N, C-alpha and C positions, 0 to 999 in steps of 0.2 A: 780722556777722551779731547779735551780741551786743548790742551798740549801738540795731541797729535796733528789737531786740525790747524792752531796756527802753524807746527812745524809744515804742515801740509801748503798751506798758503805760501809760507816763505818760498819754499822750493818751487813750486808752482810761478811765484812771482820772478823767480830768480831764472827760471828754465825760459819763459813766455819773452822777457827782458831781453836774454841773453838770443834767444832767436830775432828779435826785434832789433837789435842793434848788427847783427851779424852785416849787413849793406854796409860799416864802416870797414869791415874786415877786406869785405870782397874789394871795395872801392880802391883800398889798399894795393891789392894786387889787380891794380887797373893796368900795370906794364904789361902784363902777362896773358897770354891768351887764354881764354877759356877752356878750351879743351885740355890745356896743360894744366889750368886750374883743377879743374873736374877729375884729373887722372890723380894728382897728388890727393887729392881730397879723397877717393876713395882707398889708393894705398897706405895712407897714411891712418885713416880711421880704422882699416883693415889689422894694421900692427895694433896700435891702441884697447881697441877692442878686444883683440886676440889674449891681450896681457890681463886684461879687466876680467876675461873669463876663465882664465887660466888660473888668476888668483884667488876667482868668488867660488871656483870647483862646482860654476855654470855648464860645463862642459857636456852635462849628460843630456841637455835639452835639443844637442845638435844629433844625438843619433835617434831622436824618434824622429826627425825630420829625414833624415839618409833612409830611413828604412820603409820610409813611403813616399815611392814614385810621385805621386799625385803630390803629395806636399812636397817634395822637390821641384819639381815644375813648376808648380805656385810662388816656391820662393825664388826660380830663377825670372820669372815675368814681373814679379816684383823690386826684384834688382834692375831690370832695365827700366821700369815704369820711375821708380825712384831717381835713378843716373839722369831721364830727362827733365825730371823735377830739378834734380841740382844744377843742369845745366842753362835751363832756362832762367833759373834765378841768376845766378854766375852774369848770363851773358845780360842779363835785362841791368844789371848792376852797372855793369860796362859801357853800356850805349845809354845811361841816364835814363831808365824807363820803369826806376824805383816803382811810381804812382801806379803802374799796372801792374807789377808785381803785388802791391799792397789791396789792392782792389781782388788781384787772385785772390787770397788767403780769406779776406773778408766773406768772399761767396762759397768759399769752400764747405763750410757747415749745408750751405742750403744745396751742392754740388753733392754733397753724400747723400742728403733725403731724396735727390731725384734718383743717384742710382740705386738707392733702398726701392724704391719703387720698382725699377726697370729691373733688377735682376734678383731681387729679394722677396719680391712682391709684395712689397711694405703696405699696407693701404694709407694714403694720406690722410690728414683730417681737413678740414677748410683751412684753418689758418697756414699749415702747410702750404696747402696748394697757392691759396693771396700771398705766402712769403717767395714761390718759386716763381708765380707771377710778377711781383715786385722787380726782382731780378733781373729777371728776362727784359723787364722795361728797361730795367739801366743799361744794361748791352747794349741794345736795340737804340739807344738814345747814341751810344760812341759812332755803332755802326753807321747810323745816319747823317749825324753831324761830321763827323771823321771822315767815312766811304770804306772803311774797312774793319772787318776786325778785329777788337784787340787780342788778340792772338795770345800775347805773352799771358794776358789774365783767364783764359781760357786754357793754354796749357796747363799752367801752375794749378789752375784748380780742378780741374778734370786729372790729372795726372796722380794729386795727391791725395784725392777722391776713389781711383780706380787703387791704389795703393792702399788704402785703408780698407777698400773691399777685400781685395788680395787677404790681406793681414788678417783678414777674420777667420778666411779660409783655413790657416795655420796661424792658431791662437798661442805663440809665444812671447817670452817677455823681451823687451827692449834689446836689451844687449846682444840674445842669441839671433834676433832677425836683422839688427844690424852684422851682424857678422856675417852671417848665412850670404847677405847681400850685398856686401865689398867682397867677400870671397869669391862669390861667382865672377865680378868685374874685374876683381883685382890683375889678373892674368892680362887682360887686353887692355888695363892701364897699363901695364908695367910694356907692353910693348909698343904700346903706341908712347911712352916717354923715351924708352932705347932708340925707336924711331926716327925722334926729332932731334935728336941729341947725341945720339950713340951712348945716354946713361950718364953723362958726363955729368950730368946735375946729380943723379943717384950716389955716382961714384966721389964727387969731389964736391960737400958742401960747399954751397954761396951764401950772401945776403937773401937773394931771390929763394935759394934752396930754403933757408932757415923759417923765411916765413910760409912758404907752402908748406910744410913740417908743421904749423901750428894750426892747418884746416881737420887735425885729427882733433888737437883738443877741442877747436872749434864745432866740431860738431859734435863729440862724443859729451860733452861736458851737460849740456842742458838735455842730454838725453837719460844720464844720469840723476839729475835734479826729477827730471819730468818722472822718470820711474817710481823716485822718492816721493815725493805729490800724489804719484797713483795709488799708493799704497795707506797713504791717510786721509786722502781726500774721494767723495764719491764722485764718479765719473761726470754726474749732470754738474756738481759745483766747481770740479776741474774745468768743462767746458768753459764759464764765463774767462776764464784768465787767457781761452787762447787767441783774445782779441785785442789782449795786449800787444800781440806781436806786430800784425799791421797797421796798427795803431801808430807805433813806434817807426815802423819804416814809412808811414806817411810822412811824420814830422821831418824822420831825417831827410826824404827827398825836398820838403818843401823849404825847408828850415836850412837845411845845410847844403846839401846837392844841387839846389838852385832851380831844382825843376817847377816847371808854370803846373798850376790848378787853375786851368782856365775854365768854361761857365758849361762844357758840355761834362767833363770831369767830375765837376762840383756836382750836378744834375745824377751822373751814374752814381757818385757815392751815395747821394740822400738817398735814390732808391733803393740801394744795396744796403744802406744803414736801415732806415724801414723795415725791411723785411725780417731783418736781425733782432730787430727792438720787437716785431709784433712774434718772434720765436721764442727771445728770453722772456717777454712778458709772458708767457702762455706756459714756457716753463714754469716760472714763479708761481703763477695761479696755481698750475697743478701740484707742485709742490707745499705749499700754501693746504691746499685741498686734503692730501694727503697727512697731515701734521693736527689739523685739527680733527680728521677721521680716527686717528690714533689716538689723540687726546681724549675726545669723545668715549674710546672704547674704558 
């Protein structure tokens, strides 16, 4: 059991550190249009995940989705939403707004709580209400001080929140879900790539083409590690690792990409971090009480 936990922690760390470092890859592709990067990411991820499904014999999960028109519609919607999320993130890196992107992934757990209240009729406990209020104040600081909504932050947070909500309606493993989502988007991605250059990039490999082909590995590798971690760790434990990714992105933005962390952003982050600390502290307290109750038996 201890070995499984240690392995799970290792795989979770690999997954979220990798996700945190992905701005370096997309910055490397900075001279390529975000739509072209997105199209290549979809196509190469589809090809790589198809190989993984073929060799792992997990294609049976696809049949259950295709057998239900409702599940197909939900997966099409999730495909569109994750494409919006990917494009927004790629664009944010290309225009040096990684700080706003990291802010979006910090508030994503809070958005998930909010969406659960709205769509799943989940009742919020006082701690969750306070956390949501703090996050709202943090976003309001940006609106008042800068004069516009931090739309990159909100699009990333809400698109990933809705993505998680839809995936709850079609419970499937990460490989099957990603295959279906990229399969739905691949025809459009191929049409776009053929339209912009007549398919030359696909037909004749170039330096940029090889760089873009790595998008399949960049997208799929952390999903494999995440799936391995999920099998070995409780979801409550796995949740604590998710803050590694936006923290690394924040450090990259300020220390490597030279983005300015002005007082408005600092104040926004303070409110968001305070909200997250409330949720984390509450979860730790709940786990401690459960452990004590089990020990008492």
